[in-house]
C-alpha positions in Angstrom: 2.1 42.3 -58.4 4.2 42.7 -61.4 8.0 43.0 -61.2 9.3 44.7 -64.3 12.6 45.9 -63.1 15.1 44.1 -60.8 17.8 46.7 -60.5 16.3 49.8 -59.0 19.3 51.3 -57.1 16.8 52.4 -54.4 18.6 50.3 -51.8 22.0 51.5 -52.6 22.1 53.7 -49.5 20.8 51.1 -47.2 17.1 51.8 -47.3 14.2 49.9 -48.7 10.6 50.2 -49.1 7.8 48.1 -47.4 4.7 47.2 -49.4 2.8 50.2 -47.9 5.6 52.6 -49.1 7.2 53.1 -45.7 11.1 53.5 -46.0 13.0 51.4 -43.6 16.6 50.5 -43.2 17.7 47.4 -44.7 18.9 46.3 -41.2 15.6 46.9 -39.6 14.2 43.9 -37.5 11.4 43.6 -40.1 13.8 43.3 -43.2 16.0 40.9 -41.3 13.1 38.7 -40.5 12.0 38.9 -44.3 15.5 38.1 -45.4 15.7 35.0 -43.0 12.3 33.9 -44.6 13.9 34.1 -47.8 16.8 32.0 -46.8 14.3 29.3 -45.4 12.5 29.4 -48.8 15.9 28.8 -50.5 16.6 25.9 -48.2 13.3 24.3 -48.8 13.9 24.6 -52.4 17.3 23.1 -51.8 15.8 20.1 -50.2 12.9 19.9 -52.8 15.4 19.2 -55.6 16.3 16.0 -53.7 12.8 15.0 -52.9 12.1 11.3 -53.0 8.7 11.5 -54.4 6.2 13.7 -56.0 4.0 14.0 -53.0 6.8 15.4 -50.7 7.8 17.7 -53.5 4.2 19.0 -53.9 4.1 19.6 -50.2 7.5 21.5 -50.1 6.1 23.8 -52.9 3.1 24.4 -50.7 5.5 25.3 -47.9 7.4 27.6 -50.2 4.1 29.5 -51.1 3.2 29.6 -47.3 6.6 31.3 -46.7 6.0 33.8 -49.4 2.6 34.6 -47.9 4.1 35.0 -44.5 7.0 37.2 -45.7 4.6 39.1 -47.8 2.5 40.0 -44.8 5.6 41.2 -43.1 6.7 43.2 -46.0 3.2 45.0 -46.3 3.8 46.8 -42.9 1.8 46.9 -39.7 -1.5 48.1 -41.0 -1.9 45.7 -43.8 -4.6 43.1 -44.2 -3.5 39.7 -43.2 -2.6 37.4 -46.1 -1.1 34.3 -44.3 -3.9 31.9 -43.8 -4.4 31.0 -40.1 -5.7 27.6 -41.1 -2.2 26.6 -42.3 -1.2 26.1 -38.5 -4.0 23.5 -38.1 -3.0 21.9 -41.3 0.7 21.4 -40.4 -0.2 20.2 -37.0 -2.4 17.4 -38.5 0.5 16.6 -40.9 2.9 16.3 -38.0 0.6 14.1 -36.1 0.1 11.9 -39.0 3.7 11.4 -39.8 4.8 11.1 -36.2 2.2 8.4 -35.3 4.2 6.3 -37.7 7.5 6.8 -36.0 9.2 5.0 -33.1 9.2 7.0 -29.8 12.4 9.1 -29.2 14.6 8.1 -26.4 17.0 11.0 -26.9 18.1 13.6 -29.3 18.9 12.5 -32.8 21.9 13.8 -34.6 21.0 15.5 -37.9 22.2 13.5 -40.9 20.7 10.4 -42.7 21.1 10.9 -46.4 21.3 13.9 -48.5 17.6 14.6 -48.4 17.4 14.5 -44.6 20.5 16.7 -44.2 18.9 19.2 -46.5 15.6 19.1 -44.4 17.7 19.6 -41.3 19.3 22.6 -42.8 16.0 24.0 -43.6 14.8 23.3 -40.0 17.6 25.2 -38.4 17.0 28.1 -40.8 13.3 28.1 -39.8 14.4 28.4 -36.1 16.4 31.5 -36.9 13.4 33.1 -38.9 11.2 32.3 -35.8 13.6 34.0 -33.6 13.7 37.1 -35.7 9.9 37.2 -35.8 9.7 36.9 -32.0 12.3 39.7 -31.7 10.2 41.8 -34.2 7.0 41.2 -32.2 8.5 43.1 -29.2 8.2 46.3 -31.1 5.7 45.8 -33.8 2.2 44.3 -34.2 2.7 40.9 -35.7 0.0 38.2 -35.7 0.7 35.2 -33.4 -0.1 32.7 -36.2 3.2 33.6 -38.1 5.4 32.6 -35.3 3.4 29.7 -34.5 3.5 28.4 -37.9 7.3 28.6 -38.2 7.5 26.8 -34.8 5.3 24.0 -36.2 7.3 24.1 -39.6 10.5 23.3 -37.8 8.8 20.4 -35.9 7.4 19.1 -39.2 10.8 19.3 -41.0 12.4 17.2 -38.1 9.5 14.6 -38.3 9.8 14.5 -42.1 13.6 13.8 -41.8 13.0 10.9 -39.4 10.1 9.6 -41.5 12.2 9.6 -44.5 15.1 7.8 -42.6 12.7 5.1 -41.3 11.1 4.7 -44.8 14.6 4.2 -46.4 15.9 2.1 -43.6 18.6 4.8 -42.7 20.1 4.6 -39.2 19.2 7.4 -36.7 22.2 8.1 -34.5 21.2 9.3 -30.9 23.2 11.9 -29.0 25.8 10.3 -26.9 25.8 12.2 -23.5 29.2 13.4 -22.2 29.9 11.6 -19.0 31.4 13.8 -16.3 
């Protein structure tokens, strides 16, 4: 793909084109899902700039590429060949297990926070949940591969575990939810 012109004025009337040439309204479920993936990618980039080490930064760049592939698959329309690799689901599950095995067991929900990097990971995690919901909604009326939704579900889990791991590694306290007593 080669992008030569940014301002095309094609969308000025509220329509846009999918990769297969199909014209759709900018407020269609597919475009909303793609836009939410774009927000996730920006939030991952926002976390990446505060990454504590090169290994985490490299992984976050891989996540950003995965998100572009996922969004690209949605942007190509229903009849496009899949471009998001299914194996990414198994890879992220393995990463979650590896990190989580080093963490203390949870007794209750943890309040988002920690330091700036943790907070940025939590912001990305919540944006991932919104993108996942949009894809679930889109799947009610369109043919979307299950692995796209599953990857996002795992990705939000990964960001939660990564934030906890970072907190533990940097001796940051985790604050548990204090239940309201009735």
